[in-house]
FINU-469158 format. One line per 5 residues: their letters; for each residue x, y, z of C-alpha. Coordinates in nm, 4 decimals. Layout:
REM residues N
a	X,Y,Z; ...
***
This chain:
REM residues 313
mnfww	0.0018,-0.0336,0.0137; 0.1420,0.3635,-0.1023; 0.0166,0.6508,0.0314; -0.0644,0.9849,-0.1911; -0.1960,1.3400,-0.1013
vnhkq	-0.4402,1.5199,-0.3450; -0.4954,1.8924,-0.2978; -0.8593,1.9241,-0.4605; -0.8509,2.3288,-0.4613; -1.1814,2.3773,-0.6923
tfrqe	-1.2661,2.0334,-0.7527; -1.3417,1.8800,-0.4401; -1.7232,1.8335,-0.4722; -1.6887,1.7281,-0.8439; -1.4551,1.4564,-0.7661
tgghy	-1.5862,1.3277,-0.4416; -1.9271,1.3104,-0.6213; -1.8162,1.1278,-0.8978; -1.5545,0.9076,-0.7136; -1.2630,1.0040,-0.9109
iwspv	-0.9356,1.1975,-0.9014; -0.8340,1.3727,-1.2342; -0.5320,1.6028,-1.3485; -0.4132,1.6924,-1.7092; -0.1512,1.4874,-1.8457
inrgg	0.0643,1.7937,-1.9263; 0.0334,2.1361,-1.8550; -0.0889,2.4420,-2.0935; 0.2718,2.5287,-2.1965; 0.2847,2.1463,-2.3331
hrnhf	0.5377,2.0188,-2.0704; 0.5223,1.7092,-1.8282; 0.4362,1.7858,-1.4576; 0.5513,1.5917,-1.1773; 0.2114,1.5883,-0.9729
ydnmt	0.0431,1.4845,-1.3091; 0.2620,1.1699,-1.3664; 0.2308,1.0836,-1.0222; -0.1176,0.9739,-1.1039; 0.0460,0.6808,-1.3686
rvhlg	0.1989,0.5707,-1.0363; -0.1300,0.4690,-0.8045; -0.2007,0.1258,-0.7570; -0.5105,-0.0410,-0.6792; -0.5577,-0.0292,-0.2875
dvvis	-0.3347,0.2905,-0.2742; -0.4589,0.5358,0.0215; -0.5000,0.9103,-0.0709; -0.5165,1.1573,0.2102; -0.7993,1.4287,0.0695
yanga	-0.7153,1.7898,0.1365; -0.9809,2.0745,0.0433; -1.0494,2.3917,0.2023; -0.7645,2.3838,0.4526; -0.8267,2.0770,0.5683
irale	-0.8118,1.6994,0.5483; -1.1658,1.6373,0.4588; -1.1756,1.2228,0.3335; -0.9631,0.9267,0.2794; -1.0057,0.7584,-0.0163
vakgt	-0.8796,0.4206,-0.1603; -0.7762,0.3608,-0.5401; -1.0230,0.1335,-0.7061; -0.8200,0.1042,-1.0102; -0.4945,0.2391,-1.1965
aalap	-0.4904,0.5697,-1.4356; -0.6736,0.5911,-1.7535; -0.6658,0.8507,-2.0116; -0.9965,1.0529,-2.0054; -1.1422,1.3570,-2.1054
rpeef	-1.1363,1.6471,-1.8741; -1.5107,1.6259,-1.6616; -1.7485,1.8351,-1.7640; -1.8956,1.9271,-1.4247; -1.5749,2.1216,-1.3384
grage	-1.7211,2.3911,-1.5788; -1.5015,2.7163,-1.5328; -1.2990,2.5442,-1.2507; -1.1044,2.3328,-1.5266; -1.0696,2.5961,-1.7939
awtdq	-0.6906,2.6648,-1.7211; -0.6324,2.2716,-1.8067; -0.5825,2.0910,-2.0807; -0.8767,1.8608,-2.2161; -0.6841,1.5368,-2.2076
gwrvp	-0.6112,1.4022,-1.8563; -0.5590,1.0972,-1.6186; -0.8354,0.9652,-1.4281; -0.8048,0.7379,-1.1378; -1.1139,0.5359,-0.9575
vrfef	-1.1311,0.6029,-0.6105; -1.3701,0.5329,-0.3196; -1.4251,0.8221,-0.0741; -1.4430,0.7836,0.3067; -1.5463,1.1479,0.4322
lsnpv	-1.4046,1.2226,0.7713; -1.6537,1.2564,1.0838; -1.3866,1.5478,1.1925; -1.1994,1.6866,0.9274; -0.8390,1.8088,1.0580
rpseh	-0.6579,2.0870,0.9510; -0.2681,2.0611,0.9119; -0.2185,2.4131,0.9950; -0.2724,2.3269,1.3535; -0.0750,2.0240,1.3938
mdllg	0.2437,2.1394,1.2161; 0.4469,2.0356,1.5253; 0.3887,1.6809,1.4182; 0.3772,1.6965,1.0598; 0.6359,1.9912,1.0083
ptlpt	0.9515,1.7385,1.0596; 0.8000,1.4936,0.8006; 0.7734,1.7087,0.5006; 0.9852,1.6585,0.1890; 1.2316,1.8751,0.0797
kyspi	1.0929,1.8666,-0.2637; 0.7387,1.7946,-0.4058; 0.5711,1.8898,-0.0430; 0.1808,1.8538,-0.0621; 0.1657,2.1498,0.1898
redgs	0.4131,2.4500,0.3180; 0.5808,2.4922,0.6406; 0.2543,2.6699,0.7869; 0.0212,2.3718,0.6580; -0.1571,2.5406,0.3969
gnqga	-0.1983,2.3443,0.0758; 0.0803,2.3867,-0.1912; -0.0962,2.4915,-0.4592; 0.1421,2.4120,-0.7338; 0.0770,2.0214,-0.6031
ylsev	-0.2408,1.8286,-0.7280; -0.1018,1.4722,-0.6319; 0.2182,1.4238,-0.4061; 0.3565,1.1005,-0.2820; 0.3459,1.0692,0.0835
nptma	0.6460,0.9027,0.2759; 0.6133,0.6574,0.5127; 0.7072,0.8952,0.8283; 0.4684,1.1266,0.7029; 0.2251,0.8715,0.6900
dalka	0.2780,0.7225,1.0230; 0.2440,1.1159,1.1512; -0.0988,1.1231,0.9651; -0.2152,0.8128,1.1129; -0.1576,0.9264,1.4521
llgeq	-0.3157,1.2640,1.4152; -0.6254,1.0774,1.2480; -0.6633,0.8251,1.5153; -0.9514,0.6350,1.5299; -1.0794,0.8066,1.1860
wrvvd	-0.7808,0.6176,1.0149; -0.8014,0.2729,1.1827; -1.1833,0.2446,1.1005; -1.1276,0.3239,0.7499; -0.8403,0.1231,0.7412
aqwae	-1.0074,-0.1809,0.8562; -1.3094,-0.1328,0.6010; -1.0387,-0.1156,0.3164; -0.9075,-0.4391,0.4004; -1.0074,-0.6373,0.1083
tssad	-0.9782,-0.3641,-0.1431; -0.8960,-0.5888,-0.4007; -1.2112,-0.8101,-0.4175; -1.4137,-0.4999,-0.3335; -1.3195,-0.3378,-0.6438
lesed	-1.5148,-0.6061,-0.8584; -1.8626,-0.5237,-0.6815; -2.0604,-0.2059,-0.7459; -2.0512,0.0693,-0.4945; -2.3641,-0.0209,-0.3257
dvlsn	-2.2753,-0.3818,-0.3371; -1.9642,-0.2798,-0.1346; -2.1298,-0.0795,0.1302; -2.4045,-0.3769,0.1473; -2.1523,-0.6319,0.2046
qieqr	-1.9806,-0.4149,0.4610; -2.3007,-0.4108,0.6612; -2.3784,-0.7718,0.5847; -2.0257,-0.8920,0.7467; -2.0776,-0.6916,1.0689
tdigp	-2.0902,-0.9323,1.3755; -2.1776,-0.6341,1.6338; -2.5901,-0.5641,1.5394; -2.7941,-0.8321,1.4206; -3.0041,-0.8854,1.0988
tdraq	-3.2946,-0.6376,1.1854; -3.0128,-0.3924,1.2203; -2.8189,-0.4567,0.9361; -3.1084,-0.4429,0.7068; -3.2267,-0.1182,0.8212
likar	-2.8713,0.0242,0.7791; -2.8988,-0.1267,0.3920; -3.2283,0.0345,0.3349; -3.0753,0.3789,0.5150; -2.8160,0.3914,0.2358
rgqgv	-3.0941,0.4405,-0.0225; -3.3171,0.6596,0.1625; -3.5720,0.3892,0.2587; -3.6951,0.1831,0.5710; -3.6812,0.2960,0.9005
yrrnl	-3.4671,0.6042,0.8230; -3.7033,0.7553,0.5729; -4.0108,0.6964,0.8200; -3.8200,0.8738,1.0581; -3.7713,1.1724,0.8141
ealen	-4.1262,1.1838,0.6766; -4.2546,1.2155,1.0405; -4.0514,1.5426,1.0541; -4.0116,1.6802,0.7023; -4.3004,1.6486,0.4559
tcrit	-4.1888,1.9189,0.1807; -3.9249,2.0003,-0.0507; -3.7773,2.2973,0.1237; -3.7053,2.4817,-0.1843; -3.9644,2.3746,-0.4572
glktv	-4.2576,2.3348,-0.2028; -4.3256,1.9729,-0.3492; -4.5323,1.8141,-0.1135; -4.6083,1.4760,-0.2787; -4.3439,1.2776,-0.1085
ahlra	-4.3434,0.9598,-0.3270; -4.1442,1.2436,-0.5858; -3.9002,1.3073,-0.3158; -3.5676,1.1747,-0.1986; -3.4416,1.1328,0.1515
shikp	-3.1389,1.3060,0.1430; -2.9049,1.2846,0.4496; -2.7680,1.6138,0.5444; -2.4122,1.4566,0.6866; -2.3319,1.2143,0.4266
wract	-2.4259,0.8428,0.4990; -2.0775,0.7427,0.4766; -1.9491,0.9561,0.7733; -2.2561,0.8943,0.9961; -2.2456,0.6752,1.2904
dfekl	-2.5087,0.3671,1.2914; -2.7639,0.6262,1.5129; -2.6999,0.9002,1.2598; -2.7913,0.6997,0.9474; -3.1375,0.6148,1.0747
dgnng	-3.2196,0.9737,1.2593; -3.4981,1.1396,1.0927; -3.3213,1.5109,1.1815; -3.0219,1.3967,0.9659; -3.2292,1.4496,0.6191
lllsp	-3.4489,1.6596,0.4133; -3.7003,1.5009,0.1679; -3.5788,1.7073,-0.1440; -3.6695,1.7277,-0.4968; -3.4424,1.4867,-0.7324
hidhl	-3.2687,1.7883,-0.8949; -3.2231,1.9929,-0.5661; -3.0766,1.6448,-0.3712; -2.8345,1.6303,-0.6480; -2.7242,1.9771,-0.6026
fdqgy	-2.6992,1.9616,-0.2022; -2.5360,1.5750,-0.1888; -2.2596,1.7248,-0.4451; -2.2386,2.0477,-0.2194; -2.3515,2.3081,-0.4547
isfan	-2.5633,2.4214,-0.1986; -2.6404,2.4081,0.1750; -2.8166,2.5926,0.4239; -2.7150,2.8378,0.7176; -2.8804,2.7564,1.0795
dgrll	-3.1269,3.0404,1.0358; -3.2405,2.8337,0.7328; -3.0918,3.1070,0.4312; -2.9905,2.9030,0.1234; -2.6593,2.9071,0.0666
ispel	-2.4888,2.8569,-0.2949; -2.1884,2.7887,-0.4313; -1.9630,3.0347,-0.6169; -1.9420,2.7296,-0.8791; -2.3208,2.6833,-0.9330
tspvl	-2.3933,2.8848,-1.2235; -2.6653,3.1182,-1.2539; -2.8082,2.9445,-1.5426; -2.8385,2.6361,-1.3493; -3.0348,2.8420,-1.1265
eawhi	-3.2555,3.0307,-1.3406; -3.3639,2.6916,-1.5406; -3.4290,2.5316,-1.1954; -3.5959,2.8272,-1.0902; -3.4147,2.8655,-0.7775
qrdlk	-3.4036,3.1915,-0.6223; -3.0820,3.3141,-0.4526; -3.2505,3.5066,-0.1431; -3.4563,3.2008,-0.0641; -3.5371,3.1208,0.3557
cgpfr	-3.5897,2.7576,0.3631; -3.6281,2.7499,0.7186; -3.6994,2.7324,1.0365; -3.4802,2.4440,1.1322; -3.5330,2.2236,1.4126
reqlp	-3.2578,2.2255,1.6412; -3.1639,1.8709,1.6204; -3.0722,1.9536,1.2356; -2.8098,2.1978,1.3202; -2.5254,1.9773,1.3952
yfefh	-2.5681,1.8126,1.0767; -2.5948,2.1291,0.8778; -2.2846,2.2401,1.0386; -2.1008,1.9130,0.9530; -2.2553,1.9427,0.5626
rtlfg	-2.1212,2.3349,0.5576; -1.7870,2.2664,0.6822; -1.7627,1.9476,0.4444; -1.7919,2.1629,0.1309; -1.6518,2.4943,0.2721
fag	-1.9749,2.7064,0.3332; -1.9020,3.0065,0.5680; -2.2867,3.0706,0.6473
***
């Protein structure tokens, strides 16, 4: 197992949403780049530390090797500075329950930084010239110690990556739950259904929510049960908690799940700068929309969502 560090910069939402990392093959000047070449060195099962908005926000495992692929259309204007052809590596993300800011732990990380091609600067901020950097064993050990239980849980889940790679994402998650011995068959079935917005979770949510907060649609059969705190980052309780959810129209669910929109505690709709006006206009989304009030029990989940996707509101 090798370790890598990816600085997502402006494409964190797109890459986590699509379960991949992507870089150009060459820069605009037509030259090779060390950080782009690193994409071709990633192997199945390698671990990537995901850095965005000043913090380590996820860990990911490579589900394959790099393949040539066009620049993702979803990058939009964020990708205009890059060439059209690039390397794409399929990965599986695990969001951290507690994102970690390297700038607050440079006493531990500082001595482990490489003298060349470092992913972060001496003050803990991201190296803006770097995309994918190799993490040396000393730095990997420091990161494991820093992330503590978060690392151990994810490490255990990825122990069988090579076989899991042959399965679909839903099958992987379902099998992980089925193999748990700390809960009974009824609980396992509930967690599997909660992943798909069904079962006990949906019933718990519908007891609290009955309308899409943005479109106003009240026909619940056409609304999706969307977790506020992503399912993969939740405890078993949070996966089934009706307060950790909203009923959303499908296109709104897409925007919320990918982090293009979020909500402030007072109910204000928060819109990412990456969400263009044509999309807002086509889907009749008002920028000054007030979607609250929210229940007190929902607020910690919204805080997690805002922090994950870099919203300040």
